[in-house]
Backbone as a printed PyTorch tensor [residue, N CA C, xyz], in Angstrom:
tensor([[[ -8.2190, -31.6080,  -1.1260],
         [ -8.5850, -29.9730,  -0.8090],
         [ -8.9740, -29.3150,  -2.0520]],

        [[ -9.9100, -29.0290,  -2.1910],
         [-10.1040, -28.1460,  -3.5890],
         [-10.6790, -26.6940,  -3.2540]],

        [[-10.2150, -25.8530,  -4.1780],
         [-10.7160, -24.4020,  -4.2960],
         [-11.4020, -24.1170,  -5.5790]],

        [[-12.6230, -23.7210,  -5.2040],
         [-13.4550, -23.4500,  -6.5910],
         [-13.2090, -22.0980,  -7.1920]],

        [[-13.5740, -22.0030,  -8.3250],
         [-13.4790, -20.7600,  -9.0620],
         [-14.8820, -20.2140,  -9.3580]],

        [[-15.2210, -18.9080,  -9.0660],
         [-16.5400, -18.4680,  -9.4810],
         [-16.3120, -17.1100, -10.2260]],

        [[-16.6160, -17.3080, -11.5830],
         [-16.5630, -16.1150, -12.4110],
         [-17.8740, -15.5240, -12.6440]],

        [[-17.7890, -14.2230, -12.3550],
         [-18.9930, -13.2820, -12.5470],
         [-18.9680, -12.9050, -14.1040]],

        [[-19.9330, -13.3140, -14.8270],
         [-19.8860, -12.9590, -16.3460],
         [-21.4700, -12.5060, -16.6790]],

        [[-22.2150, -12.1250, -15.6510],
         [-23.5120, -11.5800, -16.0620],
         [-23.7290, -10.2910, -16.4050]],

        [[-22.7270,  -9.3800, -16.2520],
         [-22.9660,  -7.8060, -16.4230],
         [-23.1880,  -7.6050, -17.8420]],

        [[-23.7020,  -6.3500, -18.0810],
         [-24.1900,  -5.8630, -19.4730],
         [-23.0910,  -5.2700, -20.1400]],

        [[-22.0840,  -4.7980, -19.3580],
         [-20.8660,  -4.0660, -20.0810],
         [-21.4060,  -2.8750, -20.8540]],

        [[-22.2550,  -1.9490, -20.3600],
         [-22.8650,  -0.9110, -20.9820],
         [-21.7820,   0.0590, -21.5170]],

        [[-20.7620,   0.2920, -20.5750],
         [-19.6930,   1.3250, -21.1020],
         [-18.9350,   0.7640, -22.3590]],

        [[-18.8660,  -0.3340, -22.6530],
         [-18.0890,  -0.8470, -23.8780],
         [-18.9200,  -0.5980, -25.0630]],

        [[-20.3850,  -0.6140, -25.1170],
         [-21.0620,  -0.3490, -26.2070],
         [-21.5960,  -1.6710, -26.9400]],

        [[-21.0570,  -2.7120, -26.5230],
         [-21.3630,  -3.9740, -27.2690],
         [-20.9550,  -5.1330, -26.0270]],

        [[-21.1090,  -6.3470, -26.6500],
         [-20.9740,  -7.2710, -25.5190],
         [-19.4810,  -7.6160, -25.3780]],

        [[-18.8460,  -6.9830, -24.2770],
         [-17.3370,  -7.0150, -24.2630],
         [-16.7150,  -8.2880, -24.0680]],

        [[-17.5750,  -9.2460, -23.4750],
         [-16.9870, -10.5050, -23.2630],
         [-16.5400, -11.4310, -24.5560]],

        [[-17.2990, -11.0070, -25.6780],
         [-17.1160, -11.5640, -26.8030],
         [-16.0510, -10.8100, -27.7570]],

        [[-15.6710,  -9.8590, -27.2290],
         [-14.5760,  -8.8860, -27.9250],
         [-13.4130,  -9.7260, -28.2690]],

        [[-12.6500,  -9.4600, -29.4020],
         [-11.6010, -10.3840, -29.7510],
         [-10.2400,  -9.9540, -29.1570]],

        [[ -9.3670, -10.6870, -28.4860],
         [ -8.1970, -10.1850, -27.9900],
         [ -7.1770, -10.2030, -29.2290]],

        [[ -6.0080,  -9.7760, -28.9770],
         [ -4.9640,  -9.8050, -30.0650],
         [ -4.5240, -11.3700, -30.3540]],

        [[ -4.6700, -12.2900, -29.4940],
         [ -4.3340, -13.6870, -29.7780],
         [ -5.6630, -14.3180, -30.3040]],

        [[ -6.6150, -13.6380, -30.8020],
         [ -7.8690, -14.3390, -31.4450],
         [ -8.8340, -14.8780, -30.4890]],

        [[ -8.5720, -15.0610, -29.2870],
         [ -9.5700, -15.3240, -28.3030],
         [-10.4300, -14.4700, -27.8440]],

        [[-11.8160, -14.7700, -27.4690],
         [-12.4170, -13.6630, -26.9230],
         [-12.0700, -13.2810, -25.2670]],

        [[-12.4650, -12.0800, -25.0880],
         [-12.1040, -11.6390, -23.6240],
         [-12.5920, -12.5260, -22.5940]],

        [[-13.7060, -13.0810, -22.8490],
         [-14.3390, -14.1030, -21.7640],
         [-13.2800, -15.2390, -21.6580]],

        [[-12.9970, -15.7400, -23.0580],
         [-12.1230, -17.1180, -22.9560],
         [-10.7990, -16.6870, -22.1550]],

        [[-10.0980, -15.5950, -22.6090],
         [ -8.9840, -15.3400, -22.0020],
         [ -8.9270, -14.8930, -20.4810]],

        [[-10.1840, -14.5060, -20.0180],
         [-10.4000, -14.4100, -18.6170],
         [-10.4140, -15.6240, -17.8530]],

        [[-11.2430, -16.6610, -18.3700],
         [-11.3860, -17.9070, -17.7440],
         [-10.2950, -18.8550, -17.8870]],

        [[ -9.3320, -18.6860, -19.0250],
         [ -8.5340, -19.7080, -19.0730],
         [ -7.4510, -20.0720, -17.8900]],

        [[ -7.0040, -18.9010, -17.5120],
         [ -6.1290, -19.0540, -16.1560],
         [ -6.7800, -19.9560, -15.0630]],

        [[ -7.9930, -19.8650, -14.9090],
         [ -8.7050, -20.6470, -13.7810],
         [ -8.8080, -22.1060, -14.0850]],

        [[ -8.6840, -22.5900, -15.3880],
         [ -8.7360, -24.0040, -15.7820],
         [ -7.5620, -24.6530, -15.2980]],

        [[ -7.9010, -25.8360, -14.6300],
         [ -6.7840, -26.5740, -13.8690],
         [ -6.1780, -25.9920, -12.5610]],

        [[ -6.6040, -24.9530, -12.2720],
         [ -6.3270, -24.3830, -10.8920],
         [ -7.4760, -24.5920,  -9.9830]],

        [[ -8.7100, -24.2430, -10.4540],
         [ -9.9230, -24.2530,  -9.6000],
         [-10.8770, -25.4820, -10.1160]],

        [[-11.3590, -26.1440,  -9.0270],
         [-11.9950, -27.2900,  -9.2460],
         [-13.1470, -27.1950,  -7.9990]],

        [[-14.4900, -27.0700,  -8.5070],
         [-14.9210, -26.8390,  -9.9390],
         [-14.8330, -25.4630, -10.2980]],

        [[-14.9790, -25.1900, -11.5680],
         [-14.9760, -23.7990, -12.0770],
         [-16.4520, -23.4520, -12.5270]],

        [[-17.1030, -22.5010, -11.8790],
         [-18.4210, -21.9550, -12.3360],
         [-18.3530, -20.5780, -13.0570]],

        [[-19.2560, -20.3680, -13.8670],
         [-19.3900, -19.2240, -14.5840],
         [-20.7790, -18.7680, -14.4440]],

        [[-21.2340, -17.4220, -13.7920],
         [-22.5500, -16.9370, -13.7240],
         [-22.7710, -16.1460, -14.9450]],

        [[-23.8910, -16.5500, -15.7290],
         [-24.3090, -15.8160, -16.7150],
         [-25.7040, -15.4180, -16.6420]],

        [[-26.1610, -14.6240, -17.6040],
         [-27.5610, -14.1920, -17.5980],
         [-28.5130, -15.3770, -18.3320]],

        [[-29.8880, -15.2230, -18.2300],
         [-30.6690, -16.1910, -18.8460],
         [-30.4590, -16.0130, -20.3980]],

        [[-30.5720, -17.1210, -21.1500],
         [-30.4890, -17.1610, -22.5720],
         [-29.2820, -16.6520, -23.1780]],

        [[-28.1830, -16.6520, -22.5450],
         [-26.9180, -16.0630, -23.0070],
         [-26.2260, -17.1460, -23.5860]],

        [[-26.5880, -17.6150, -24.8450],
         [-26.0190, -18.7560, -25.3970],
         [-24.3860, -18.4540, -25.7780]],

        [[-24.2220, -17.2600, -26.1460],
         [-22.7410, -17.0590, -26.6880],
         [-21.8700, -17.0040, -25.3790]],

        [[-22.1250, -16.6140, -24.2600],
         [-21.2420, -16.8540, -23.1720],
         [-21.3370, -18.3660, -22.6520]],

        [[-22.4660, -18.7390, -22.7160],
         [-22.8230, -20.2260, -22.3960],
         [-21.6750, -21.2240, -23.2770]],

        [[-21.6410, -20.8670, -24.5630],
         [-20.5860, -21.7780, -25.2560],
         [-19.2150, -21.4250, -25.0390]],

        [[-18.9200, -20.2350, -24.9790],
         [-17.5290, -19.9060, -24.4630],
         [-17.2190, -20.5890, -23.0680]],

        [[-17.8160, -20.3880, -22.2220],
         [-17.6580, -21.1300, -20.8880],
         [-17.6420, -22.5230, -20.9770]],

        [[-18.4790, -23.2630, -21.7220],
         [-18.4140, -24.7700, -21.8120],
         [-17.1330, -25.1330, -22.5780]],

        [[-16.8610, -24.4080, -23.5570],
         [-15.5330, -24.8160, -24.2750],
         [-14.2170, -24.8880, -23.3650]],

        [[-14.3190, -23.9500, -22.2520],
         [-13.2890, -23.8000, -21.3420],
         [-13.5320, -24.8250, -20.3470]],

        [[-14.5000, -25.8000, -20.2880],
         [-14.7330, -26.6070, -19.2600],
         [-15.3720, -26.1790, -18.0820]],

        [[-16.0170, -24.9510, -18.0520],
         [-16.6240, -24.4730, -16.9090],
         [-18.1240, -24.9590, -16.7480]],

        [[-18.5050, -24.8860, -15.6630],
         [-19.8750, -25.3510, -15.2450],
         [-20.6820, -23.9430, -15.3500]],

        [[-21.9140, -24.0210, -15.8350],
         [-22.8060, -22.8000, -16.1010],
         [-23.7450, -22.8710, -14.9330]],

        [[-23.8650, -21.4350, -14.4660],
         [-24.8340, -21.0680, -13.3750],
         [-25.6820, -19.8760, -13.8990]],

        [[-26.9810, -20.0800, -14.0520],
         [-27.8120, -18.9470, -14.7180],
         [-28.4340, -18.2320, -13.5160]],

        [[-28.1490, -16.7780, -13.5950],
         [-28.7200, -15.8790, -12.7360],
         [-29.8350, -15.1360, -13.3200]],

        [[-31.0390, -15.5090, -12.8460],
         [-32.3240, -14.8080, -13.4680],
         [-32.4260, -13.3360, -12.8910]],

        [[-31.8010, -12.9770, -11.8710],
         [-31.9340, -11.7830, -11.1630],
         [-30.5880, -10.7970, -11.5950]],

        [[-29.9260, -11.4130, -12.5300],
         [-28.6940, -10.6070, -12.8630],
         [-28.8340,  -9.0920, -13.2430]],

        [[-29.9440,  -8.6150, -13.5920],
         [-30.3640,  -7.0960, -13.8410],
         [-30.3930,  -6.5460, -12.4400]],

        [[-30.5200,  -7.1150, -11.3110],
         [-30.7910,  -6.3280, -10.0670],
         [-29.5340,  -6.1180,  -9.3990]],

        [[-28.1730,  -6.5810,  -9.8660],
         [-27.1970,  -6.2570,  -9.4690],
         [-26.0030,  -7.4180,  -9.0350]],

        [[-24.8490,  -7.1050,  -8.9710],
         [-23.7620,  -8.1310,  -8.6940],
         [-24.0290,  -9.0400,  -7.6260]],

        [[-24.4980,  -8.4490,  -6.7490],
         [-24.8220,  -9.4400,  -5.5340],
         [-25.7560, -10.5830,  -5.7360]],

        [[-26.7000, -10.3500,  -6.7360],
         [-27.5250, -11.5340,  -7.0090],
         [-26.6220, -12.5920,  -7.5640]],

        [[-25.7260, -12.2490,  -8.5690],
         [-24.8820, -13.3520,  -9.3490],
         [-23.9390, -13.8990,  -8.2830]],

        [[-23.4960, -13.2480,  -7.3030],
         [-22.4680, -13.8330,  -6.3900],
         [-23.4270, -14.7710,  -5.6230]],

        [[-24.6680, -14.3270,  -5.1630],
         [-25.4330, -15.3210,  -4.2320],
         [-25.7770, -16.5590,  -5.1700]],

        [[-26.1120, -16.4220,  -6.3760],
         [-26.5140, -17.5410,  -7.2310],
         [-25.3450, -18.4520,  -7.3710]],

        [[-24.1720, -17.8360,  -7.3880],
         [-23.0450, -18.7840,  -7.5320],
         [-22.7900, -19.6060,  -6.3320]],

        [[-22.8550, -18.8490,  -5.0820],
         [-22.5620, -19.4400,  -3.9090],
         [-23.5420, -20.6330,  -3.4940]],

        [[-25.0020, -20.3260,  -3.9870],
         [-25.9400, -21.4050,  -3.6180],
         [-25.3950, -22.7310,  -4.5430]],

        [[-25.1190, -22.4010,  -5.8330],
         [-24.7780, -23.4180,  -6.6570],
         [-23.7000, -24.3530,  -6.0010]],

        [[-22.5450, -23.6040,  -5.3010],
         [-21.6560, -24.4290,  -4.7870],
         [-22.0680, -25.1260,  -3.5380]],

        [[-22.8870, -24.5550,  -2.7950],
         [-23.5300, -25.1830,  -1.5100],
         [-24.2120, -26.3750,  -1.6880]],

        [[-24.7610, -26.4560,  -2.9870],
         [-25.6170, -27.5130,  -3.2460],
         [-24.8290, -28.7430,  -3.8860]],

        [[-23.6300, -28.5420,  -4.1680],
         [-22.8630, -29.5530,  -4.5650],
         [-22.3200, -30.5510,  -3.8130]],

        [[-22.5450, -31.9510,  -4.0740],
         [-22.0210, -33.1050,  -2.9840],
         [-20.7400, -32.8160,  -2.5500]],

        [[-20.6930, -32.8170,  -1.3710],
         [-19.1320, -32.8690,  -0.7100],
         [-18.7890, -31.4770,  -0.2550]],

        [[-19.5950, -30.5290,  -0.5340],
         [-19.1750, -29.1170,  -0.0670],
         [-19.3710, -29.1020,   1.4600]],

        [[-20.5630, -29.3450,   1.9920],
         [-21.2420, -29.4770,   3.2190],
         [-20.1630, -30.3130,   4.1040]],

        [[-19.6180, -31.2520,   3.5550],
         [-18.8570, -32.2250,   4.4720],
         [-17.3780, -31.7460,   4.4650]],

        [[-17.0040, -30.5890,   3.8780],
         [-15.6560, -30.0330,   3.8970],
         [-14.8730, -30.2930,   2.6970]],

        [[-15.1600, -31.0230,   1.7220],
         [-14.4160, -31.1080,   0.5700],
         [-14.0610, -29.9860,  -0.0180]],

        [[-14.7760, -28.8750,   0.0860],
         [-14.2810, -27.6060,  -0.6830],
         [-13.8310, -26.6420,   0.4690]],

        [[-12.6040, -26.2850,   0.2170],
         [-11.9750, -25.2990,   1.1570],
         [-12.0410, -23.8840,   1.0060]],

        [[-12.5660, -23.6290,  -0.2830],
         [-12.5860, -22.0360,  -0.4310],
         [-12.9930, -21.8390,  -1.9520]],

        [[-12.9680, -20.5230,  -2.2080],
         [-13.5090, -20.1260,  -3.6870],
         [-12.7820, -18.8880,  -3.9510]],

        [[-12.3010, -18.7580,  -5.2400],
         [-11.6770, -17.7920,  -5.8270],
         [-12.6280, -17.0360,  -6.5930]],

        [[-12.9610, -15.8200,  -6.4430],
         [-14.0520, -15.0950,  -7.0120],
         [-13.3870, -14.0610,  -8.1500]],

        [[-13.7750, -14.2870,  -9.2570],
         [-12.9920, -13.5450, -10.3530],
         [-13.9380, -12.8160, -11.3640]],

        [[-13.5800, -12.0100, -12.1750],
         [-14.3030, -11.1480, -13.1340],
         [-14.0810, -11.6670, -14.4190]],

        [[-15.1530, -11.4470, -15.1520],
         [-14.9890, -11.8870, -16.7080],
         [-14.3810, -11.0220, -17.7020]],

        [[-13.9440,  -9.7760, -17.1300],
         [-13.2950,  -8.6470, -17.9230],
         [-11.8750,  -8.5470, -17.5270]],

        [[-11.2750,  -9.5400, -16.8630],
         [ -9.9450,  -9.2210, -16.4590],
         [ -8.9480, -10.3830, -17.1880]],

        [[ -8.4920, -10.1310, -18.3750],
         [ -7.9690, -11.3560, -19.0200],
         [ -6.3420, -11.4270, -18.8380]],

        [[ -5.7700, -10.5710, -18.0030],
         [ -4.4700, -10.5770, -17.6860],
         [ -3.9960, -11.2140, -16.3780]],

        [[ -4.9560, -11.6310, -15.6080],
         [ -4.5850, -12.4150, -14.3380],
         [ -3.8610, -13.6200, -14.7210]],

        [[ -2.6980, -13.8760, -14.1130],
         [ -1.9930, -15.1200, -14.4350],
         [ -2.2890, -16.3430, -13.6020]],

        [[ -2.0860, -17.5610, -14.0260],
         [ -2.1740, -18.7850, -13.4180],
         [ -1.2910, -18.8120, -12.2890]],

        [[ -0.0250, -18.3330, -12.4570],
         [  0.8270, -18.1540, -11.1570],
         [  0.1650, -17.4660, -10.0200]],

        [[ -0.5890, -16.3210, -10.3380],
         [ -0.9840, -15.5600,  -9.3410],
         [ -2.1730, -16.3750,  -8.6220]],

        [[ -3.0030, -16.8890,  -9.4600],
         [ -4.2030, -17.7320,  -8.9090],
         [ -3.6610, -18.8140,  -7.8840]],

        [[ -2.5220, -19.5900,  -8.3380],
         [ -2.0590, -20.4590,  -7.6080],
         [ -1.5650, -19.9550,  -6.2700]],

        [[ -0.7380, -18.8010,  -6.2380],
         [ -0.4510, -18.2510,  -5.1190],
         [ -1.6810, -17.9320,  -4.1050]],

        [[ -2.6320, -17.3450,  -4.6520],
         [ -3.8620, -17.0440,  -3.9410],
         [ -4.4760, -18.2150,  -3.3750]],

        [[ -4.4870, -19.3880,  -3.9890],
         [ -5.0710, -20.5130,  -3.7110],
         [ -4.2100, -21.0910,  -2.4600]],

        [[ -2.9280, -21.1890,  -2.5690],
         [ -1.9340, -21.5940,  -1.5180],
         [ -2.0290, -20.9080,  -0.1620]],

        [[ -2.0750, -19.5210,  -0.5680],
         [ -2.3350, -18.6870,   0.7450],
         [ -3.6770, -19.0590,   1.5310]],

        [[ -4.6750, -19.2340,   0.7770],
         [ -5.9490, -19.5530,   1.3880],
         [ -5.9240, -20.6770,   2.0460]],

        [[ -5.4240, -21.8650,   1.4980],
         [ -5.4120, -23.1370,   1.9950],
         [ -4.3500, -23.1500,   3.3450]],

        [[ -3.3700, -22.3340,   3.3390],
         [ -2.3260, -22.4230,   4.4080],
         [ -2.9150, -21.7110,   5.7150]],

        [[ -3.5740, -20.4690,   5.2770],
         [ -3.9760, -19.6010,   6.2900],
         [ -5.5760, -19.7670,   6.8210]],

        [[ -6.3030, -20.3900,   6.0570],
         [ -7.8320, -20.3880,   6.1250],
         [ -8.4200, -18.9920,   6.3310]],

        [[ -7.9710, -17.9440,   5.6130],
         [ -8.4140, -16.6030,   5.7760],
         [ -8.5440, -15.9650,   4.4300]],

        [[ -9.4970, -15.0620,   4.4040],
         [ -9.6210, -14.4520,   3.0890],
         [ -8.4110, -13.9290,   2.5770]],

        [[ -8.1750, -13.9490,   1.2820],
         [ -6.9270, -13.4350,   0.6960],
         [ -7.1850, -12.6190,  -0.4870]],

        [[ -6.5120, -11.3650,  -0.4680],
         [ -6.5900, -10.2890,  -1.6490],
         [ -5.2750, -10.1810,  -2.3050]],

        [[ -4.9610, -10.0680,  -3.4540],
         [ -3.9220,  -9.6840,  -4.0580],
         [ -3.6620,  -8.3790,  -3.9480]],

        [[ -2.2550,  -7.9130,  -3.9350],
         [ -1.8420,  -6.5370,  -4.0360],
         [ -0.7160,  -6.4150,  -4.8630]],

        [[ -0.8340,  -5.3180,  -5.7990],
         [  0.2000,  -5.2480,  -6.6640],
         [  0.7330,  -3.4920,  -6.5840]],

        [[  2.0140,  -3.3870,  -6.0740],
         [  2.3640,  -2.0640,  -6.0210],
         [  1.5410,  -1.2380,  -5.1090]],

        [[  1.0520,  -1.8890,  -3.9370],
         [  0.3240,  -1.1160,  -3.1550],
         [ -1.2580,  -0.9700,  -3.3460]],

        [[ -1.5650,  -1.6940,  -4.3400],
         [ -2.9970,  -1.3680,  -4.6860],
         [ -3.7350,  -2.7520,  -4.6850]],

        [[ -4.8220,  -2.8530,  -4.0250],
         [ -5.6510,  -4.1290,  -3.7580],
         [ -6.2910,  -4.2240,  -5.2150]],

        [[ -6.3230,  -5.5450,  -5.5350],
         [ -6.8140,  -6.0260,  -6.8220],
         [ -7.7260,  -7.2260,  -6.9450]],

        [[ -7.9230,  -7.7900,  -7.7760],
         [ -8.8020,  -8.9820,  -8.0570],
         [ -7.9620, -10.1910,  -8.7680]],

        [[ -8.5170, -11.4680,  -8.3390],
         [ -9.5930, -11.9110,  -7.7270],
         [ -9.4460, -12.0400,  -6.2410]],

        [[-10.5670, -12.1660,  -5.4540],
         [-10.3730, -12.3380,  -4.1030],
         [-10.7880, -13.8800,  -3.9090]],

        [[ -9.9800, -14.2110,  -2.6990],
         [-10.1150, -15.6010,  -2.1750],
         [-10.9050, -15.7650,  -0.8080]],

        [[-11.9340, -16.6180,  -0.8200],
         [-12.6870, -16.7320,   0.5760],
         [-12.6750, -18.2450,   1.0400]],

        [[-12.5570, -18.4510,   2.3290],
         [-12.7110, -19.6950,   2.7610],
         [-14.1430, -20.2080,   2.6230]],

        [[-14.4080, -21.4980,   2.5740],
         [-15.7730, -21.8820,   2.1910],
         [-16.7610, -21.5950,   3.2820]],

        [[-16.2260, -21.2710,   4.4910],
         [-17.2960, -20.7740,   5.4920],
         [-17.9680, -19.5000,   5.2750]],

        [[-17.5300, -18.8340,   4.1820],
         [-18.1570, -17.6340,   3.9730],
         [-19.2400, -17.7000,   2.7290]],

        [[-19.3420, -19.0500,   2.3270],
         [-20.3550, -19.2810,   1.2960],
         [-21.8240, -19.0740,   1.7240]],

        [[-22.2700, -19.3790,   2.7850],
         [-23.7680, -19.0520,   3.3310],
         [-23.7560, -17.3700,   3.1210]],

        [[-22.9740, -16.6920,   3.6130],
         [-23.0450, -15.1180,   3.7570],
         [-23.0720, -14.7560,   2.2640]],

        [[-22.1310, -15.4500,   1.2590],
         [-22.3900, -14.7990,  -0.1780],
         [-23.6870, -15.1600,  -0.6990]],

        [[-24.3820, -16.2760,  -0.2200],
         [-25.5370, -16.6800,  -0.9000],
         [-26.6320, -15.8130,  -0.3400]],

        [[-26.4540, -14.8070,   0.4760],
         [-27.4610, -13.9350,   0.9030],
         [-27.3170, -12.4720,   0.3130]],

        [[-26.3230, -12.1570,  -0.4060],
         [-26.0710, -10.9550,  -0.9430],
         [-27.2480, -10.5110,  -1.9600]],

        [[-27.2530,  -9.2880,  -2.0150],
         [-28.3830,  -8.7380,  -2.8550],
         [-27.9350,  -7.5340,  -3.5900]],

        [[-28.7640,  -6.9730,  -4.6150],
         [-28.5100,  -5.8390,  -5.2370],
         [-27.1310,  -5.6460,  -5.7550]],

        [[-26.5100,  -4.5550,  -5.4160],
         [-24.9370,  -4.3010,  -5.9070],
         [-23.9900,  -4.5890,  -4.8220]],

        [[-24.3880,  -5.5140,  -3.8960],
         [-23.3390,  -5.8230,  -2.8030],
         [-22.3550,  -6.9090,  -3.4170]],

        [[-21.2070,  -6.6020,  -3.1270],
         [-20.0950,  -7.7120,  -3.5930],
         [-19.3410,  -8.2460,  -2.3930]],

        [[-18.4310,  -9.0640,  -2.5890],
         [-17.6980,  -9.8350,  -1.5320],
         [-17.0830,  -8.6410,  -0.5930]],

        [[-16.9500,  -7.4260,  -1.0340],
         [-16.3260,  -6.4150,  -0.1400],
         [-17.2170,  -5.8910,   1.0310]],

        [[-18.5920,  -6.4900,   0.8730],
         [-19.5050,  -6.1770,   2.0300],
         [-19.4410,  -7.1790,   3.2520]],

        [[-18.7830,  -8.2490,   2.8530],
         [-18.5950,  -9.1930,   3.8180],
         [-17.6010,  -9.0930,   4.8940]],

        [[-16.4850,  -8.2240,   4.6680],
         [-15.5120,  -8.1270,   5.6380],
         [-14.9170,  -6.7230,   5.1070]],

        [[-13.9500,  -6.2590,   6.2240],
         [-13.1080,  -5.1880,   5.7990],
         [-11.7950,  -5.8420,   5.3480]],

        [[-11.6060,  -5.7860,   4.0670],
         [-10.4930,  -6.5000,   3.3400],
         [ -8.9980,  -6.0630,   3.6420]],

        [[ -9.0040,  -4.6920,   4.0210],
         [ -7.7950,  -4.1270,   4.4640],
         [ -7.3230,  -4.4760,   5.8190]],

        [[ -8.3120,  -4.6690,   6.6970],
         [ -8.0750,  -5.2340,   8.1610],
         [ -8.1220,  -6.5600,   8.2810]],

        [[ -8.9670,  -7.2800,   7.7090],
         [ -9.2020,  -8.7100,   8.1700],
         [ -8.5440,  -9.6910,   7.1010]],

        [[ -8.4620,  -9.3270,   5.8790],
         [ -7.7930, -10.3290,   4.9730],
         [ -6.4280, -10.5480,   4.9640]],

        [[ -5.7390, -11.5250,   4.3550],
         [ -4.3570, -11.7070,   4.2850],
         [ -3.9700, -10.7860,   3.0490]],

        [[ -3.3540,  -9.7870,   3.0150],
         [ -2.8800,  -9.0440,   1.8480],
         [ -1.5850,  -9.7230,   1.1200]],

        [[ -1.8460, -10.2660,  -0.0570],
         [ -0.6820, -11.0440,  -0.6110],
         [ -0.0770, -10.1590,  -1.7100]],

        [[  1.1480,  -9.7950,  -1.5450],
         [  1.9560,  -8.9510,  -2.7070],
         [  2.1450, -10.0520,  -3.8590]],

        [[  1.8050,  -9.4730,  -5.0180],
         [  2.0560, -10.2070,  -6.0890],
         [  2.6930,  -9.1760,  -7.1850]],

        [[  3.5290, -10.1030,  -8.1930],
         [  4.0280,  -9.2220,  -9.3310],
         [  3.2540,  -9.0760, -10.4600]],

        [[  1.9350,  -9.5790, -10.4320],
         [  1.1800,  -9.7500, -11.4530],
         [  0.3550,  -8.3130, -11.6390]],

        [[  0.5310,  -7.5910, -12.6780],
         [ -0.2340,  -6.3650, -12.7630],
         [ -1.7310,  -6.6320, -13.3150]],

        [[ -1.8890,  -8.0040, -13.6620],
         [ -3.1770,  -8.3600, -14.2530],
         [ -4.1650,  -8.1700, -13.2680]],

        [[ -3.7760,  -8.2020, -12.0150],
         [ -4.8280,  -8.1450, -10.8370],
         [ -5.4560,  -6.7710, -10.7990]],

        [[ -5.0020,  -5.8370, -11.5870],
         [ -5.5230,  -4.3930, -11.5680],
         [ -6.1070,  -4.0850, -12.9380]],

        [[ -6.0370,  -4.7770, -14.0210],
         [ -6.4870,  -4.5470, -15.2770],
         [ -7.6930,  -5.2020, -15.6560]],

        [[ -8.7390,  -4.3620, -15.9370],
         [ -9.9780,  -4.6700, -16.4370],
         [-10.3590,  -3.9840, -17.4450]],

        [[-11.2490,  -4.4710, -18.3230],
         [-11.6470,  -4.0000, -19.6200],
         [-13.0310,  -3.4230, -19.4140]],

        [[-13.3290,  -1.9680, -19.7070],
         [-14.5750,  -1.4960, -19.3760],
         [-14.8130,  -0.6050, -20.8160]],

        [[-13.9900,  -0.3870, -21.8210],
         [-14.2330,   0.1440, -22.8980],
         [-13.2940,  -0.2770, -24.1580]],

        [[-13.7390,  -0.0310, -25.2830],
         [-12.9820,  -0.2520, -26.3990],
         [-11.5070,   0.1990, -26.2530]],

        [[-11.2630,   1.3030, -25.7710],
         [ -9.8890,   1.7670, -25.4920],
         [ -9.0920,   0.9780, -24.4300]],

        [[ -9.6020,   0.4920, -23.4610],
         [ -9.1000,  -0.4950, -22.7060],
         [ -8.5080,  -1.6540, -23.1440]],

        [[ -9.4360,  -2.1640, -24.3370],
         [ -9.0310,  -3.2940, -24.8660],
         [ -7.8860,  -3.0800, -25.7090]],

        [[ -7.8420,  -1.8030, -26.4800],
         [ -6.7870,  -1.5410, -27.4020],
         [ -5.5260,  -1.3010, -26.6630]],

        [[ -5.5320,  -0.7470, -25.5230],
         [ -4.3350,  -0.5360, -24.7400],
         [ -3.9200,  -1.4000, -23.6690]],

        [[ -4.6780,  -2.6100, -23.5290],
         [ -4.5580,  -3.6800, -22.8030],
         [ -2.9740,  -4.1560, -22.8340]],

        [[ -2.5410,  -4.8570, -23.9750],
         [ -1.3210,  -5.2350, -24.2210],
         [ -0.1650,  -4.4350, -23.7810]],

        [[ -0.2510,  -3.0340, -24.1940],
         [  0.6930,  -2.1710, -23.9240],
         [  0.8910,  -1.8230, -22.5130]],

        [[ -0.4450,  -1.5000, -21.9320],
         [ -0.3070,  -1.3410, -20.6050],
         [  0.2110,  -2.4150, -19.7320]],

        [[ -0.0960,  -3.6510, -20.2350],
         [  0.3230,  -4.7700, -19.1980],
         [  1.7560,  -4.8470, -19.3390]],

        [[  2.4440,  -4.6610, -20.5030],
         [  3.8810,  -4.8880, -20.8300],
         [  4.4060,  -3.5970, -19.8500]],

        [[  3.8650,  -2.4300, -19.9470],
         [  4.5300,  -1.3560, -19.1870],
         [  4.5420,  -1.6040, -17.7400]],

        [[  3.3040,  -2.1820, -17.2170],
         [  3.2160,  -2.2780, -15.7960],
         [  4.1380,  -3.5250, -15.2720]],

        [[  4.4320,  -4.3300, -16.2620],
         [  5.1920,  -5.4820, -15.6820],
         [  6.6690,  -5.2090, -15.5980]],

        [[  7.0860,  -4.0360, -16.1920],
         [  8.5210,  -3.7740, -16.0160],
         [  8.8700,  -2.9110, -14.9160]]])
């Protein structure tokens, strides 16, 4: 029984002022590589959705062992990236036959999500066969886990629609309390990146 990873990395990051996915973390890795690494070994397959001709993100994702999904409609909103990734999963051998039990949907600008948290989300999904969302100190975070039966609905998303449009997460999902503050920490600006290590350490205490 496998749970796939679907990482959305096709955004433009306009608030950052440059390609934030290639910004260098304190450990020397790029933001994208840091965000992908926890999924390696937990999610099979691991897919990364990127924009056309985005060779920089392509090379980083490949180096992490991920499969590349190109979204030609990335400019039209996150829903198109989600839909492209879902269609790629549906086209894989074995998915229709039940070989894939679910998918973890993550973001390419959240480098502090822990492997332990991903494993907990995966186990909760497999045990409950329900959507699962992490909650840290009362706040809903990312990534989100969906059973494979939601893939056809994901494949129909458009515009800025996200997985939040598929269900009422507060009412219908299994809300999993986690100790990982990384589920709330994303990088939108250079200041976010500079304060990320300090902020993560502070929230972990």
